[in-house]
C-alpha positions in Angstrom: -88.9 -22.0 -46.2 -86.0 -19.9 -47.5 -86.5 -17.2 -50.1 -84.5 -19.2 -52.6 -87.0 -22.1 -52.5 -90.2 -20.1 -51.9 -93.0 -21.3 -54.1 -96.0 -19.3 -55.2 -99.2 -20.3 -53.5 -102.4 -20.7 -55.4 -105.4 -23.0 -56.2 -104.4 -26.5 -57.2 -105.6 -26.4 -60.8 -104.3 -29.2 -63.0 -105.9 -31.1 -65.9 -106.6 -29.8 -69.4 -108.4 -26.6 -68.2 -106.4 -25.9 -65.0 -108.4 -23.5 -62.8 -110.4 -21.9 -65.6 -113.7 -23.5 -64.5 -113.2 -22.3 -60.9 -112.4 -18.8 -62.1 -115.8 -18.5 -63.8 -117.2 -15.4 -65.6 -116.1 -12.8 -63.1 -112.3 -13.5 -62.7 -111.8 -10.2 -60.8 -114.3 -11.3 -58.0 -112.9 -14.8 -57.9 -109.3 -13.5 -57.6 -110.3 -11.2 -54.8 -111.7 -14.1 -52.8 -108.6 -16.2 -53.5 -106.3 -13.5 -52.4 -107.8 -13.8 -48.9 -106.6 -17.4 -48.9 -103.3 -17.2 -50.8 -102.1 -13.7 -50.2 -101.4 -10.6 -52.3 -99.6 -12.6 -55.0 -100.5 -16.1 -56.1 -100.3 -18.5 -59.0 -103.3 -19.5 -61.2 -103.2 -22.4 -63.7 -104.8 -21.3 -67.0 -104.7 -24.7 -68.6 -103.3 -24.6 -72.2 -102.0 -21.0 -71.5 -99.9 -22.2 -68.6 -99.3 -20.6 -65.2 -100.0 -17.0 -64.5 -99.7 -14.8 -61.4 -102.3 -12.4 -60.0 -101.4 -9.2 -58.1 -104.1 -8.4 -55.6 -102.5 -5.8 -53.3 -101.6 -2.2 -54.1 -98.0 -2.4 -52.9 -97.4 -5.5 -54.9 -99.1 -3.9 -57.9 -97.0 -0.8 -57.6 -93.8 -2.7 -57.1 -94.4 -4.6 -60.3 -95.6 -2.0 -62.7 -93.7 1.0 -61.4 -90.8 -0.6 -59.5 -90.0 -3.0 -62.3 -91.5 -1.4 -65.3 -89.2 -2.9 -68.0 -89.9 -6.4 -66.7 -93.6 -6.2 -66.2 -94.5 -3.9 -69.2 -94.8 -6.8 -71.6 -98.1 -7.9 -73.0 -99.3 -11.4 -73.4 -100.7 -11.4 -76.9 -103.8 -13.6 -76.9 -103.5 -16.3 -79.6 -106.7 -15.1 -81.3 -105.3 -11.5 -81.5 -102.0 -12.9 -82.9 -103.9 -14.8 -85.5 -105.9 -11.7 -86.5 -102.7 -9.6 -86.6 -101.4 -7.5 -83.7 -99.0 -5.2 -85.6 -100.3 -1.7 -85.2 -102.5 -2.5 -82.2 -101.3 -0.3 -79.4 -103.0 -2.4 -76.8 -101.0 -5.6 -77.7 -97.6 -4.3 -78.8 -94.6 -4.3 -76.5 -91.2 -2.7 -76.1 -89.9 0.1 -78.4 -92.6 -0.2 -81.0 -95.3 0.2 -78.3 -93.6 3.3 -76.9 -93.2 4.8 -80.4 -96.8 4.1 -81.3 -98.0 5.7 -78.0 -95.9 8.8 -78.8 -97.7 9.1 -82.1 -101.0 8.7 -80.4 -100.3 11.4 -77.9 -98.9 13.7 -80.6 -102.0 13.3 -82.8 -104.2 14.1 -79.8 -102.3 17.4 -79.3 -103.0 18.3 -82.9 -106.7 17.6 -82.8 -109.2 19.6 -80.7 -110.5 16.6 -78.9 -112.4 18.8 -76.4 -114.4 20.4 -79.2 -115.0 17.0 -80.8 -116.3 15.7 -77.5 -118.4 18.8 -76.9 -120.1 18.5 -80.3 -120.9 14.9 -79.6 -122.3 15.6 -76.1 -124.6 18.3 -77.5 -125.9 15.9 -80.1 -126.5 13.3 -77.4 -128.6 15.8 -75.4 -130.6 16.5 -78.5 -131.2 12.7 -78.8 -132.4 12.5 -75.2 -134.8 15.3 -75.9 -136.2 13.5 -78.9 -136.6 10.2 -77.1 -137.9 11.5 -73.8 -141.5 10.6 -74.6 -140.5 7.1 -75.8 -139.6 5.7 -72.4 -138.5 3.4 -71.1 -135.3 4.1 -73.0 -132.4 1.8 -73.4 -129.5 4.0 -72.6 -127.1 1.2 -73.7 -128.1 1.8 -77.3 -127.9 5.6 -77.1 -124.5 5.6 -75.4 -123.2 3.1 -77.9 -124.2 5.2 -80.8 -122.7 8.3 -79.3 -119.4 6.7 -78.3 -119.1 5.1 -81.7 -119.7 8.4 -83.5 -116.9 10.0 -81.4 -114.5 7.1 -82.0 -115.0 7.2 -85.8 -114.6 11.0 -85.8 -111.1 11.0 -84.3 -109.8 7.9 -86.0 -110.8 8.2 -89.7 -113.7 10.7 -90.2 -111.5 13.8 -90.2 -112.9 15.0 -86.8 -116.4 15.1 -88.2 -119.3 13.5 -86.4 -122.3 12.3 -88.3 -126.1 12.5 -87.7 -127.1 9.3 -86.0 -129.2 8.3 -89.0 -126.4 9.0 -91.5 -126.0 6.1 -93.9 -122.2 6.0 -93.8 -122.2 6.2 -90.0 -124.7 3.3 -89.7 -122.6 1.3 -92.1 -119.4 1.8 -90.2 -121.0 1.2 -86.8 -122.5 -2.0 -88.2 -119.1 -3.1 -89.4 -117.6 -2.5 -85.9 -120.5 -4.2 -84.2 -119.9 -7.2 -86.4 -116.3 -7.4 -85.3 -117.2 -7.0 -81.6 -119.9 -9.6 -81.8 -117.7 -12.0 -83.7 -114.9 -11.6 -81.2 -117.3 -12.2 -78.3 -115.4 -12.4 -75.0 -111.9 -12.0 -76.5 -110.0 -13.3 -73.5 -112.3 -16.4 -73.3 -112.1 -17.1 -77.0 -111.5 -20.9 -77.5 -108.7 -20.1 -80.0 -106.6 -18.8 -77.1 -106.6 -22.3 -75.6 -106.9 -24.4 -78.7 -105.2 -22.4 -81.6 -106.1 -25.0 -84.2 -109.7 -23.9 -83.9 -108.8 -20.7 -85.8 -109.0 -22.5 -89.1 -112.3 -24.2 -88.5 -114.4 -22.1 -86.1 -113.6 -18.4 -86.8 -115.1 -17.7 -90.2 -117.4 -15.0 -88.9 -114.4 -13.4 -87.0 -112.2 -13.3 -90.0 -115.0 -12.1 -92.3 -116.0 -9.2 -89.9 -112.3 -8.2 -89.5 -111.8 -8.2 -93.3 -114.9 -6.1 -94.0 -114.0 -3.4 -91.4 -110.3 -3.4 -92.6 -111.5 -3.0 -96.2 -113.7 0.0 -95.3 -110.8 1.8 -93.5 -108.5 1.0 -96.3 -110.8 2.6 -98.8 -110.6 5.9 -96.8 -106.8 5.6 -96.6 -106.5 5.1 -100.3 -108.6 8.3 -100.9 -106.2 10.5 -99.0 -103.2 12.0 -100.7 -100.2 13.2 -98.7 -98.9 15.7 -97.8 -101.5 16.4 -95.1 -101.4 20.1 -94.1 -103.8 19.8 -91.1 -104.0 16.7 -88.9 -107.7 16.1 -88.2 -107.7 12.5 -87.2 -105.5 9.5 -86.5 -105.2 8.5 -90.1 -103.9 12.0 -90.9 -101.4 11.6 -88.1 -99.9 8.5 -89.8 -99.9 10.2 -93.3 -98.4 13.4 -92.0 -95.8 11.6 -89.9 -96.9 13.8 -87.0 -94.0 15.2 -84.9 -91.6 13.3 -87.1 -92.9 9.9 -85.9 -93.0 7.6 -88.9 -94.8 4.3 -89.4 -96.0 2.6 -92.6 -99.3 4.2 -93.5 -101.0 0.8 -93.8 -100.4 0.1 -90.1 -102.9 2.9 -89.2 -105.7 0.4 -90.2 -105.0 -2.0 -87.4 -104.4 1.0 -85.0 -107.8 2.5 -85.9 -109.5 -0.9 -85.5 -107.9 -1.4 -82.1 -108.6 2.2 -81.0 -112.3 2.0 -81.9 -112.5 -1.3 -79.9 -110.7 0.1 -76.9 -113.1 3.1 -76.9 -115.6 0.6 -75.5 -113.9 1.1 -72.1 -115.1 4.7 -72.2 -118.6 3.6 -73.2 -118.7 1.1 -70.4 -117.6 3.8 -67.9 -120.4 6.1 -69.0 -122.9 3.2 -68.8 -121.9 2.6 -65.2 -121.9 6.4 -64.5 -125.6 6.8 -65.5 -126.6 3.6 -63.8 -125.0 4.4 -60.4 -126.2 8.0 -60.4 -129.8 6.8 -61.2 -129.7 4.2 -58.4 -128.5 6.9 -55.9 -131.1 9.7 -56.2 -129.3 11.9 -53.7 -126.2 11.8 -55.9 -128.2 12.9 -58.9 -129.8 15.8 -57.0 -126.5 17.0 -55.7 -125.0 16.9 -59.2 -127.9 18.8 -60.8 -127.8 21.4 -58.1 -124.0 21.9 -58.4 -124.0 22.0 -62.2 -126.9 24.5 -62.3 -125.2 26.7 -59.7 -122.0 26.9 -61.6 -123.0 26.9 -65.3 -126.6 28.1 -65.2 -127.9 28.0 -68.8 -124.4 28.2 -70.3 -122.9 25.2 -72.0 -120.5 23.4 -69.6 -116.9 23.5 -70.6 -113.7 22.1 -69.2 -112.7 25.5 -67.8 -115.3 24.9 -65.1 -114.1 21.5 -63.9 -112.6 22.8 -60.6 -115.9 24.5 -59.8 -117.9 21.3 -59.6 -116.0 19.1 -57.1 -118.9 16.8 -56.2 -119.5 16.1 -59.9 -115.8 15.3 -60.4 -115.8 13.1 -57.2 -118.7 11.1 -58.7 -116.7 10.3 -61.8 -113.8 9.2 -59.7 -116.0 7.1 -57.4 -117.6 5.4 -60.5 -114.1 4.5 -61.8 -113.3 3.0 -58.4 -116.5 1.3 -57.7 -117.1 -0.2 -61.1 -113.9 0.2 -63.1 -114.3 -1.1 -66.7 -110.7 -2.3 -67.0 -110.1 -5.3 -64.8 -108.1 -8.1 -66.4 -105.9 -7.0 -69.3 -102.9 -9.4 -69.2 -99.3 -8.3 -68.9 -96.3 -10.5 -69.4 -92.8 -10.6 -67.9 -90.1 -9.7 -70.3 -87.3 -11.3 -68.3 -86.6 -13.6 -65.3 -87.1 -11.6 -62.1 -86.9 -12.2 -58.3 -90.1 -10.5 -57.1 -91.5 -10.4 -53.6 -89.3 -13.4 -52.8 -90.5 -15.5 -55.7 -88.7 -16.5 -58.9 -90.8 -15.3 -61.8 -89.8 -16.6 -65.2 -89.7 -14.7 -68.4 -93.0 -15.1 -70.4 -95.2 -15.4 -67.3 -98.7 -13.9 -67.7 -99.4 -11.3 -65.1 -102.8 -10.0 -64.1 -103.3 -6.9 -61.9 -106.5 -7.4 -59.9 -108.0 -3.9 -60.2 -111.3 -5.0 -58.6 -109.4 -6.2 -55.5 -107.4 -3.0 -55.2 -110.5 -0.8 -55.6 -112.4 -2.8 -53.0 -109.6 -3.3 -50.4 -110.9 -2.3 -46.9 -107.3 -1.4 -46.0 -107.5 1.6 -48.2 -111.2 2.3 -48.6 -113.8 2.7 -45.9 -116.9 0.7 -46.7 -115.6 -0.2 -50.2 -118.8 -1.8 -51.3 -120.7 1.4 -50.8 -121.0 3.9 -53.7 -119.9 7.2 -52.0 -118.5 10.2 -54.0 -117.9 12.0 -50.7 -114.9 9.9 -50.1 -113.0 12.0 -52.6 -113.9 15.3 -50.9 -112.3 17.0 -47.9 -114.1 18.6 -44.9 -114.6 21.8 -46.9 -116.3 20.0 -49.8 -113.3 20.4 -52.1 -111.9 17.7 -54.3 -109.2 15.9 -52.4 -107.5 13.6 -54.8 -103.7 13.0 -54.8 -103.2 9.9 -56.9 -104.9 7.9 -54.3 -103.3 4.7 -53.1 -105.0 1.5 -54.4 -106.7 3.6 -57.1 -105.6 2.5 -60.6 -108.6 2.8 -63.1 -106.2 3.5 -66.0 -103.3 1.3 -64.8 -99.9 2.2 -63.7 -96.4 2.4 -65.2 -95.4 2.1 -68.8 -98.7 0.6 -69.9 -100.9 3.3 -68.3 -103.8 4.1 -70.7 -102.6 7.0 -73.0 -106.2 8.1 -73.4 -106.8 8.5 -69.6 -107.1 12.3 -69.6 -109.3 12.4 -72.7 -111.6 9.8 -71.2 -111.9 11.9 -68.0 -112.7 15.0 -70.0 -115.4 13.2 -72.0 -117.0 11.8 -68.8 -117.0 15.3 -67.3 -118.7 16.9 -70.4 -121.3 14.1 -70.5 -122.2 14.3 -66.9 -122.4 18.1 -66.7 -124.2 18.7 -70.0 -126.7 16.0 -69.5 -127.6 16.6 -65.8 -127.9 20.3 -66.6 -131.0 19.4 -68.7 -132.2 16.0 -67.6 -132.4 13.4 -64.9 -133.2 9.7 -65.0 -135.5 7.5 -63.1 -135.9 3.8 -62.6 -138.7 2.2 -64.7 -141.4 0.2 -62.9 -141.0 -3.4 -63.7 -137.4 -2.9 -64.8 -135.2 -2.9 -61.6 -131.8 -1.5 -62.1 -128.9 -3.9 -61.8 -126.3 -3.8 -59.0 -122.6 -3.7 -59.4 -122.5 -7.3 -58.4 -124.5 -8.1 -61.5 -121.7 -6.8 -63.7 -119.8 -9.3 -65.9 -116.5 -9.4 -67.7 -116.9 -9.2 -71.5 -114.0 -8.4 -73.9 -111.8 -7.7 -70.9 -114.2 -5.1 -69.5 -116.4 -5.1 -66.5 -119.9 -4.2 -67.9 -123.3 -3.7 -66.4 -126.2 -5.7 -67.8 -128.5 -3.7 -70.2 -130.9 -1.5 -68.2 -133.8 0.8 -69.0 -134.4 4.3 -67.5 -137.0 7.0 -67.8 -135.7 10.3 -69.2 -136.9 13.2 -67.1 -136.4 16.7 -68.5 -135.6 19.2 -65.8 -138.1 22.0 -65.3 -135.3 24.2 -64.0 -132.9 23.2 -66.7 -132.0 24.8 -70.0 
């Protein structure tokens, strides 16, 4: 078959739901299996949403998002997101407005001491562990959620200030955000995406939760009077027109809502981090030994990141082995000839991150959790933008919060394992990575319980 008439392979699909039923709950795993049959790029029928393509090989992934960035940097805005309002939502915007909003986001992060903000939250988290250590088994899910939400609220519209976990305002705002998340459910699988008319008859809770959170943020916005002398959070960044980047102040409300929601990717990564370290006792012991030898009783700081290579390697391996971001949809912004195929403008494009991170062509024993794969023979970190490693994406839509997320994970792991360890609870077996599921576009572990174990040699 000539290149001009080459057709994309893929499962048959057809009918009202196309291949949606065959894809199932874990699209990333299904696509990896399909790629063995159909190759590194294939077509998938998404029923009412039309055809999409899946990229399941690193070279194809790179050629799309780095080799053709303008074409593949679009975003398919889910109908449910469009109904709720996507203006001001960095995750869903495209083109010039996306680039401008990303510049504002990065400029605001340079103005705010996010390292200090994260450090304060981690110290409070350690205090919470100490308080709850005798109340095992503990659900780390709940504790990580509270901590992550506190941090997200602090840098979006709480002027960089964290709250005590029992603070009434904090509990109210967390409850509002939880209501939105619960009402959204699995955002990508929301029925409105496939049958838009259902928005008017089946999404009362979704709209009510959105309106309540939006109203709360708007109250804070109305209480602030420009000019803003010191930028302390994202809302200040809008009002101060940080670095000359100007948007209508009202748009910060949607941006804040979106940013708090996307912070769940960091929360999910930390959930996996604790789970995988607890399941691998030798990894936990090595981290504790390394952290103690470098920091002793001193509070870990980012300045020591190069001195704890095994700890850093464990973070990288967690993001490879159980990356939270798996199936965020892109969209082509123009017709393109790609890999010998004619791809039309407006085609939904998925990068199969799970497939890339578990590809035996690039990873030895990819189904094994092994931080040593990121270390050289001298035990030093050996990481050079590894091929087939894309936990934060590639190209124009690479996550702008990547560096912040890695810093936060580093502070959590060093500060916590300096003082504590975790053990499996009898009668509550820890889940495996294969038990993970896609929810809200993120690959999450099921809830799990662990026993908090204070270190006798820790601080």
